[in-house]
C-alpha positions in Angstrom: 24.1 19.0 56.4 20.6 19.1 56.2 20.2 19.3 52.7 21.8 15.7 52.5 19.6 14.4 55.2 16.0 15.3 53.5 17.6 13.8 49.9 18.5 10.5 51.9 15.1 10.6 53.8 13.2 11.4 50.0 15.3 8.6 48.4 14.6 5.6 51.3 10.8 6.5 51.0 10.9 6.7 47.1 12.7 3.6 46.9 10.5 2.0 49.3 7.5 2.7 47.7 8.7 1.9 44.2 9.1 -1.8 42.7 11.0 -3.1 40.1 9.4 -6.1 37.9 12.1 -8.3 36.5 10.3 -10.0 33.8 11.6 -11.3 30.5 11.2 -13.4 27.4 13.1 -15.8 25.1 11.9 -16.4 21.6 14.3 -19.2 20.2 13.0 -19.2 16.7 11.0 -16.2 15.8 10.9 -16.4 11.6 9.7 -19.4 9.7 9.2 -20.4 6.3 5.5 -22.0 5.0 3.1 -22.9 2.5 -0.6 -21.5 2.4 -2.7 -23.1 4.8 -0.2 -24.7 6.6 -0.1 -24.7 10.4 3.5 -23.6 12.3 4.1 -23.9 16.1 6.3 -21.4 18.0 7.5 -21.6 21.4 8.0 -18.5 23.7 9.4 -18.7 27.0 8.8 -16.2 29.7 10.5 -15.7 33.0 10.9 -13.5 36.1 14.1 -13.1 38.6 12.5 -11.7 41.3 10.2 -13.9 44.2 7.0 -11.9 43.7 4.1 -13.4 41.1 3.0 -11.6 38.3 -0.3 -11.8 36.1 0.6 -11.9 32.4 -1.7 -11.3 29.6 -0.7 -12.3 26.3 -2.6 -10.4 23.2 -2.6 -10.4 19.6 -2.1 -7.0 18.3 -0.9 -7.8 14.5 -2.0 -10.8 12.2 -2.6 -10.9 8.5 -6.2 -10.9 7.3 -7.8 -14.2 7.7 -4.8 -15.8 9.5 -6.0 -17.9 12.8 -3.5 -17.3 15.7 -4.0 -19.4 18.9 -1.9 -18.5 22.2 -1.8 -21.1 25.1 -1.8 -20.1 27.6 -3.0 -16.7 27.0 -3.2 -15.3 30.6 -1.3 -17.1 33.3 0.6 -16.2 36.8 4.5 -15.9 36.4 6.4 -16.8 39.2 9.5 -19.0 40.1 7.6 -21.6 42.0 7.0 -23.5 39.5 8.6 -26.6 37.9 9.8 -26.3 34.5 11.3 -28.5 31.9 13.3 -25.6 30.2 15.6 -23.7 32.4 17.7 -20.6 31.4 21.0 -21.1 33.6 23.1 -18.0 34.6 26.2 -18.3 37.1 24.2 -17.9 40.0 21.2 -20.3 39.3 18.7 -21.7 37.4 15.9 -19.9 36.4 12.8 -21.8 35.3 11.2 -20.5 31.7 7.4 -20.4 31.4 6.5 -22.0 27.9 3.7 -20.8 25.5 2.5 -22.1 22.7 1.5 -20.2 19.6 -0.1 -22.0 16.6 -0.3 -20.1 13.6 -2.6 -21.2 10.6 -1.6 -19.5 7.4 -4.1 -18.6 4.5 -3.6 -16.4 1.6 -2.0 -13.2 1.8 -1.0 -10.0 0.0 2.7 -10.1 1.0 5.2 -12.7 1.1 6.9 -11.8 4.4 4.1 -11.8 7.1 4.5 -10.5 10.9 2.4 -11.5 13.8 3.1 -9.1 16.8 2.0 -10.1 20.3 1.9 -8.1 23.2 2.7 -9.8 26.7 1.4 -7.2 29.7 1.8 -8.0 33.1 0.9 -6.2 36.5 2.7 -6.1 39.8 0.0 -6.4 42.7 2.3 -4.7 44.7 1.7 -1.3 46.6 2.9 2.1 45.8 4.0 3.1 42.6 2.8 0.8 40.1 4.9 0.0 36.8 2.8 -1.9 33.8 5.8 -2.9 31.6 5.0 -4.5 28.1 6.9 -6.2 25.5 6.2 -6.7 21.9 6.9 -10.3 20.2 7.3 -10.4 16.5 6.9 -13.6 14.7 7.7 -13.6 10.8 6.7 -15.9 8.1 7.7 -15.8 4.4 4.7 -17.9 2.3 6.8 -19.9 -0.1 4.2 -20.4 -2.6 3.3 -16.8 -2.6 1.4 -15.2 -5.4 0.7 -11.6 -5.7 -2.6 -9.9 -7.2 -0.6 -8.7 -9.6 -0.1 -10.8 -12.6 3.1 -10.4 -14.3 3.2 -11.5 -18.5 6.5 -13.0 -19.5 6.5 -13.8 -22.9 9.7 -15.9 -23.9 10.4 -15.2 -27.7 12.8 -17.1 -29.9 15.3 -15.4 -32.1 13.8 -15.8 -35.5 15.5 -17.7 -38.3 15.5 -14.9 -40.9 17.7 -12.6 -39.0 20.5 -14.8 -39.4 19.9 -14.8 -43.2 19.4 -11.4 -43.3 22.7 -10.7 -42.0 24.5 -12.8 -44.0 22.5 -11.1 -47.3 23.7 -7.6 -45.7 27.4 -8.7 -45.3 27.1 -10.2 -49.1 25.4 -7.2 -50.3 28.1 -5.1 -48.9 30.8 -7.2 -50.5 29.2 -6.8 -53.9 29.3 -3.0 -53.6 33.0 -3.0 -52.7 33.6 -5.1 -55.5 32.1 -3.1 -57.6 33.4 0.4 -56.4 37.1 -1.1 -56.5 36.5 -2.8 -60.4 34.9 0.5 -61.5 36.1 3.0 -59.2 
């Protein structure tokens, strides 16, 4: 019986110190086709299910060389108190979505399919056990006018006309030899 009380006491103390973070992302479109030197726009929505505020920072962890990526805003406070045009509806209530705009200017690349990876990281300012979750968001762009640095040489040749004559002459030659063998054989 005393073991159960000790375990119950430990659980109550532990659960009071720990704080769960309810944070999520919604990416309506993460793939786009584009040409070199084209500007693209992506929208990423962030939401929280809790009543606490979180400081969210978005950083670019991977992008093709010479491409420009702009994240607006890249640092903001995420909570449920702001008004939003975009709302995620659940059975219980509507959850406001915080929009983040990602603008990408493509450039030349040595790949036809390119990835931009963003890391969204937030911190809870609550006391106790700190959990710092992060989410990776991958945006993919396929270049339509992609040309590799390797050059492929394709030579198309027309069949030569003398091939047909050669075939006709070969058949006639075989027929003449067959007739000669038949007549003198």
